[in-house]
N, C-alpha and C positions, 0 to 999 in steps of 0.2 A: 504492500499501500506502499503510495506517495501520500507526504503527509501536506495538511491544506498550510498554505504560507497566508493568506487573505486574509487580512487586519480585523479584527476583533473588539467588542467591549463591552463589557459587563457593568449597569447601571444599575446600585440598588437606591429606594426607594428613601435614603436619610441623604445622599449623594456622593457618597462613598463609589469611587469608581474601578474597577480592574480594568487592565487591556490583555490581548490574548490571540492565540490565529484562532479561525472560524473551523468548526468542527462537527463535521453532518450539513443541514443544506447553510444553504446563504439566505439570510435577507435578516427578521426580528420577530421577536416572539416578547411575551409579557406574563407573568403569576406569581407565586408565591415562592419565594428563595427556602430551601426546604436543605437539608445536608443527611448524610447515609452515612453510616460509621460499618457497613456492610465493605470485608472484605472479598466478599465474593457475589456470585448472583447478577450481577450489572443488569442482566436480557430482562430475569423477573423482577427483579426493580421497571424499570422502562415501559412491559405490558403492564400493570400492575393499574386496576381503573383507580384507585383508591388514590394515585397522584395528578389527577387528571387537575391540571388549571397552572399545576406548579413544578418550579423550574429543580429540578434535583441538581447538587453538588454534590460528588464523591468523591467521601474523604479518600481512599486511598489512593494513593499516586501512580498506581498502573493502572488503566484500563484499557478495552480491547484487545486481553493479551488472548485467550481462548476463543476469537469471535465470538460469533452467534450459530443457531440452528434452529431447525421448527419444531422442537421437539421440548424445547422450554419457556416456550412463551405461557403465558398467567392468562390474554383475553388476546383476539384476534385481531390487535394494534394496540401501536407502542402510542401510553396514555402521557407522559409525562409533555409538557407546556419548553421544556428545556431541556438542554442540559451540559453541564460544566465540570472539567475533566483537571489534571494536572497532568501528568505525561501519558498522550494517545501513544497505543501501540505500533511499531512498524509491522507488528507482523500478528497473523492468529494461529497462535502454536496449540491446534488440540484435534485427536483424530476427529471430535463430531464436528470442529467445524465446517458451517455449512458457505459461511460470506463473512465479512468484519464487519463491525461494528458502524465505523462515521458513513459505509457504502449504506445502513439498512437507516441510518439514521438520516442519511438525503435521500432514503427514497423514498422514506415515511415524509420527507418535508416538515422534520424537527429541529430545528433551531436551535448548535450550539455551540460551544466558546474551550477548547484549549489553552493550555502553557499562562495558567492561571493557577498564585498561592492560594492554593484552596486549605491548606493552615489554616493562613491570616483573613481567611474568606467565614471560615467556620466559625472560628474564634473572636470574630467580630460578632455576626448569628447569634452565639452562645451568649453576648453582651447585651446588643444591643435588641433582643428575639428577634424572630420571622418577619418580614416584612415584602415585600411588590418588588421587583426584580427586573429589570428587561436586559435582555440578549442581541446587540447590532455588530451585524459583519456585514462587508463588505458595497455599497453604497446607501446606506440603512447608515451607517459605522461612521459616515461621512460629513456627518450633522452637528453640530453644538451640543458640547454635554447637557447647557443649559435644556436643549427643547428636546433631550433623552431623557434626562429628569425629565422632562415634565410630563410626559408620556407615562412616566414609571408611575409618577405619582395620582396621575388621573384613571389610573389601571382598577379593576373594582376589586376590592381586598375577599380574604376569603372567607370572616366572618359572618354572616350574614347569605351566605353562598348555598342559595342551593344545589346541586345538583348528583344525585343518586339518580332521579331519571335521564339525565341526560348519557348517561355509563351502562344504562341497567337494559338487558335484551327485552326487544321489543314482541316475543313472543312465548312462549312457553316452548320447554325440550325437556326430556325426558333423557336423564343419566343412568341409564338401568342396574341394576348388579350383579355382581359378579357373583360367582355360585351360585350359591340358596340368597334364595327372596327372604327373608326378615323382617324388615319393615320399608315405609312407605314416608316419607316426607319433603316438605312443602318447603324448598328455597328461596325467600326472596331477595332477588337478584339485586342490590346498589350499589354494586360494583365489583361482585362477585369474578375471583379468583379460581380458575381450571382448578386446579387440584386439591378443592377443598370440597369438590362432589364427587370428585376422584377418592377420595380419601373415605369418603359413607360409602362409596360404591365398593372398592374393596372389602367390607364390612356388610356387605349382603343388602345393602339400602337403596330402593329405587330412590331417586333426584330428581324432584319433581322443579328444575328453576325455572320462576314463572318472574314478569314484571315487577318493578316496584311498584306498578299503580295496582296491581291487584290487589280483589276485594276478599272480606274476609268468607261470601258467600262459596265465593270461586275457589278458594282451600277449601268450605266445606264440602264442596261437592269435588273434591278427590280424594275424599275417604282417606285421608293421610294418619300419621301412626304421632305425628313431631311435625313444627316448623322452626323454621331456621331463619335468621338472617342475618344474610355477609358483611361483610367488610365493602367500603365506599365511601367515598370524596365528599366535598361540605360540613357545613357546621352542622349539627346534629339537631340544631336548635330552632331550623326552619323544617325539618320532616314531621309538619303534625299530624300526616294523611298516616306515613307509617305508625307514629309513635300512637294514632287510634286503633290501629290494624289488629297491633300486637297490643293491647289491652283489652283486644273480643278475643284474640287469643289466648293468653290470663286468665280471663271471664271463663271460658269455657272448658280450663285444666287439660288444656290441652300442653304437652310436652315442648319444650320450646328450649331452643341453645340460639344464642348469639354470639359472635367475634367482630372485633372492634368496631367500628360502625353499628352492629348487630346490640352488644354491651350497652352501649350511649344513647342507644334506643330503649334500651332495656332499662337505666336508667330512668329516661323519663316516663317511660312508660309509671313506673313505679314513684316517679313524685317525685324524683330525684333533678337537680339542675345541672349543667354544664359550662364548660369552663374552656376555655381557649389558654392551651401551654403556653409557658415563653418560646419556646424554641420545639418542642415535642418530642417525641421518639419514633426514631426511624433506622432502625438494622437489625442485626439479627445476633446481637452478643449482651440481648438485658438481662439482668438477670430481677426474678420476681418469685416470693417465698409465693406457695401455697397454702394457707393459711387452713386448711381442713385437715394436710398430710405434713407441714409443719417441711415440706422438702422444699431446696431452691431449684426453680428449671431455667436454662439460660432457653431467654425467647426472641422471635424473632416478630417486628416493631414497626410499622406504621404510621403511629395518626397527635393530631395539633392539637386534639381536642379529648376531653377526661369528663367522668362522670362526677360531680361535686355532692360522697355520698360519707357519714361520717365513718370509722374506721373500727368503731368498736361495734359489738357484735349481737346478733337477735334485736334489729332495732326494727319498726311495727313502719311501713312505707308507706312513706306520706301523702301517697293518693290515696282517694275515701275510697276505690274502688275494692275496698275487703282481697287486698292481695296481702294479708298476712307478716310476716318477719320475715325483714330480707338481711343478709349478711355479707364483709365485704370477704370473699373469698380466696382472691390473690391479693398482691400489694407490691408494687417496685422496691426494692430496695439500693435503687440511687436518688429516687426522693419520695419516697410515699404514695405517689399516684394510685389512686383506685386501679386495679389491674383485671378486678374479677365481680360477679353479683351472682350470688346465690339465695335462692328464695327456698325460704326453710318451708312454706305453708300452701305451695301451690308446687307444680311440677317443672322452677324455667332454672336459669342458669347461662353464665355470659363472659366471656373473659374482654380482654382489651387486646392483649397479642393472635398471633396467629400458630396454629396450632396446623394448620398443615403443612407448615414448616418450607418454604416454598420460595425464594430459598430459608435457609437458613437449619438450627438445627434439631432432633426431632425429639425432645424431654417432652414436651405437652401433647405428644400422639395421643395418651391416653384418653385427653377430653374426649375424644370421638366413643370408644368409648361407654365412658362415661354416660351419654346422649345415648346410647342403645339402650346402657339398665334403665335409664330415666324411660323408654318408650315401652321398656318389657315389663318393669313397675307399676305402667300407669297400667298397663293391657292386665296382671295382672287383682287388681286396684279394681280393675272396670267387671270381674271375671264371676 
């Protein structure tokens, strides 16, 4: 691969700029600046719908060395708004590689920048907090920095953004159970990654992947054994329709499991608030304690919002929908952020991280088995 020498500039909302070389498509892009601490899995990151309208900064210094392939995508397209790296690999050296990353980005129209001091940029965001950013290359970079800054500051913020419907499937599809069919699950696609229904399918679950606009009556018509809410982008405070849907699921006592955005929506359905983190959790190395077992897991995470729930155990759900007691089941050991909720009187739980581990460690894969146990217990109770 011949590295691009076209000039590019990165402009932050607070006026700080970084100059480098174009990487991927030439042009301009705007979005929220977020940094990812993963040392691997850049292809899974790029195709994660949760990064919609965000410009990803890779803290790992060398990117593109394993190329790209057709097997590791987590969705049908690259979702990031832009891409920032330090050193672009000159070669793709992996037996599974089917092309190089820069070409894939260019073909997908993703504007990126390389030769940036990503360490300095990340440290700045850790101190100043997540903010809007723009990448400009080619003719777009030739205007004054004041004009570029004005574009960045005029772009929409992530707070208040309703994005799940923009990344969700528009029609239902079935991921069939592998081997003996044990259960069926309605998976509400708020930005779902392909590995999630696969993890359920591997355990004998028929997974109905459904649009974010699905109704409770439509879910009931499927006669499923459980309901799942996926990860996804945007501000959970905007997802009123999905919160009301979830409350109907909880009132019907249908077993529920949610991850990431789904965890935030369970929090809202139970009556808790949500808030924006200063710079979020994004990587595959975040330590979390499962308070139900006292075991520590290294988790894969990608979220900029969190549930505002007390860490006290057995707290009555604030919502007046008679959901009983709830406890914070998981907590982040870096900053005490709520990483999971477990209802004690209805069959529902959720986690803020990604047990499907694409990419990432497999410490939390047991959570899918816990969901199956919940559905099995519900069937026994109804017998």
